[in-house]
N, C-alpha and C positions, 0 to 999 in steps of 0.2 A: 377514530376507531383503529386505523392502521397503526397509529403511534402507540396506542395502548397495547395492541397485540405484540408489537415489537418489544415493548418493555417487558411484558409477561414472558416473552421468549428468552430473555437474557439469562436467567438461571439455567434453562435447558442448554443454551449455547455453551455456557461454562462447564456444565456437566459433561458434555461431549469432548471438550478441549482440554480441561485441566486434569492433572493427575489426581487420583482419588483423594489423597491427603490434602491437596490444596483445594479441591472442591469442598471438602468438609470445612476447611478454614474460611472459604468464600461463604458458606451457608451461615456460619457464625457471625460474620460481618453483616450479612444481609439481615439477619434477625436483629442485631444491634441497631442497624440504621433504618429499620422498617418504619418506625413512626415518622422519622424525618422524611423518608421517601413519600409517605402518604401526605404529609403536610405540604411539601414543596412540589409534589407531582412530577418529580424528575429524579434521576439517579446520581446526581452530582456528589452527594454525601457518601454514597456507596463507593464510587470510583475514587473519591478523595482518600478514603481510608485504605482502599486497595493499593493506592499509589505509594503508600508508606513502606512497602516491602516488595521483594521479588516474588515471582510466580513461576511455577513449573507447568508447562503445557506439553501435551503430546499431540503432534499434528502429522497426519499421514504416517503414523508409526514412529516419528522422530521426537525425541525429547528436546525441548527448547526452553531456555530460562529467559524470562522477561524481567529486566532489572526494575527497580523501583522507579516511579515517575513515568512509567511507559504503559501502564495497564490499558488505557483507552485505545491506543494504537495497536497494542497486542491483541486486544479483543477483536478489533476490526480484521486483522490479518489472520489470526490463529483460530478464533471462535466462529466469526462470521464468514471467514474465508472469502473475502469480497473480490479477490483477484484471480481465484482459481475455481470459481463456482461451476462454470460450464464444462461439460465433458470435453476431454481433449486439451483443456487449458491447464496443463500441469508441467512443472519443470522435470526434466529427465536427466539421468546420468550423462555427464559430459557436456551439458548445454552451456551456452554463453548467455548470460542474463544481464540486462541493463535495468537498473532500478533508479528512475528519475523522480526526485522528490522522496528521498529514502528516509527522511525523518530520523527515528531512533534506530532504524536498522532491522525492524521485525521481518520485512519481506526478504531483504538480502540474506539474513541468517537462515530463513526457511529455504531459500534457493540453494544455499551452500549445504544445508543438511540433506537436501533431496539429491545431492550429487552433482550440482553444477560445477563445471570445470573452472569457470571464471565468472565472477560477479563484479560489475562495475557500478558503484552507487554514486549518485550525485545529490548533495544536499547543500542548500544555501545558508541555513540558519546555524550560526556558530555554536550556541549552546547545545543544540541537538547533535552536532557532530561529536561533541565530547561524550554524550551519553551513547551515541552510536558506537564509538570506539570501545566504551566499557561493555556494552552488550556483546559485541563481537568477540572481545577477549573472554568474557564469561562463557561463551558458547564455543570457544576454540575454533574460530572460523577465519583467523587472520591470513592464512595461506591462500584462501580462495577469494576473499572480498577486498576490493580496492576502493577507497573512499576518495572522491573528488569534491572539494569545497567550492561551490559556486552554483550557477544556475545555467540551464540550457535554454538558448534562445536570446532574443533581444530585450526581454522584459521579465521582471520578477512576478508578474501577475498581481494577485491580491496583496502580496507581501511587500510591495515596492517601497513602502514608507517605514518598514521595520528596520531600525538601526543595527539590529543584531544579524542582519542578513548580509552575505557577501555581495559586493557589486561586480564580482568577476563573471562576465558572460562567457560560457563555454559553448562551442559549436559541437553538436553531436557528431556531425560528419568528420570534424577534426579528431575528436576522441576515437572514433572508429579507425581512422587512418593511423594515428599514433600508436594505438594498441594492436594494430594489424588484425582487426576483427574481419573475418570473412563472412560470418553469418551471425545474426542476432536471433537466437532461438526463442527468447521470451523478453519482451519489452514491457515493463510495468511503469505506468505514468501516473503521477499525482503532483501536478505542477501548479495547482491553484490559479487558473486563469490564463496560463501561457500555452494552452493546448492549441489554439488556432495558430499562433506563431510557429509552434513546433511542427505541425502537420500540414500547414498550407504553404510554407515557404522553405526553401532549401531542404526539401524532404527526401534527398537521395538515399538516406538511410533505409527508407521503406523497401528499396529494391532487395535488400539482404535480410529483411525482417520477416519472421515466420508467424509469431503470435504476439498480439498486443492486448493488454488489459489495462484500462485506465479509469480513474475516477474523473467525473466531469461535473462541472457546476453549470447545469444547463440553463439557469436563470441569468447567467452572465456571459456564457460562451455559446456561440451558434454551433450546436452539435451537428446540425444538418450539413454545414460546410465541411466539418471534419469527416462525417460519414461519407460524404460524396468524394472527398479527396482519397480516402481509404479504398473505396470501391474502384476509383479510377486507377489505383495502383494494384489492382488485382486481388483485394481482400474481400472475404466474406465478412459482413459486419453484423453484430448482434447488439441490440439495445437492451439493457438490463436494469430493472428498477431496484430499489433498495431492498426488496424482499427476494431478490435473485431470480426474478421471472423475466423471460424474454418478452419484450412488449413492442408494439408497432411505433410508438413515439414516447419520448421522455417528458415527464412532467415533474414539477417540484424543483427543489434547489440542487439536490445531489442525486446522481445516478452513475451508471457505469456503461462503458463501451468496450466490447470485446471484438477482436478482428483476427482472422487467420487466413493464410494462403493454403 
């Protein structure tokens, strides 16, 4: 039932996030794909057609263009707002933002548009870095965003066998030292299974971090260990389900952890 409700909610999410002209375009695609959606009981055909072109979003009053082939990730960041759902978890003017697992750049671009002074993005998948750079150019954010090709920690997590991923391990503490970062105002994390390695070991970066928002695969990662490590470092921790609700424990395959000092 929850899955059905989330599916029904998708047009409403796009209504709130897309510009009016692009929402009308979305409705036309939805009508064309409606029979396929009913037969397959999923939205893959809808998103596949949407992926053929760029889309105009308006997020927190800022216009952002999502290039073709990125609509699924743009939907998560701009329409569902999965990393800034809770009150107080928002990028502010002059912030320093780290985007670990930056994919096509949707969150990095949002951070830049909201006034971040510096955004450092890390992405291991080479094809995604190419689309990332195109997205950044389209949205005129080159001066703010710095992209590093590699992965943070000792493991690639779920993507360790993907030949298109970089094998360059980057230390978050070394990045902070090299870039002379005195404070991380917002740390966004989507590292597909490397969360424990990141937060349980060599986690000195937590001393200068204020806000954390991460996707977590709680069927493969022990989120309780991460929750405990964050609390031991002075963070207030919130467990958030796929519907954006604060919950006492996480269930299912994917959820979110928010933390703040």
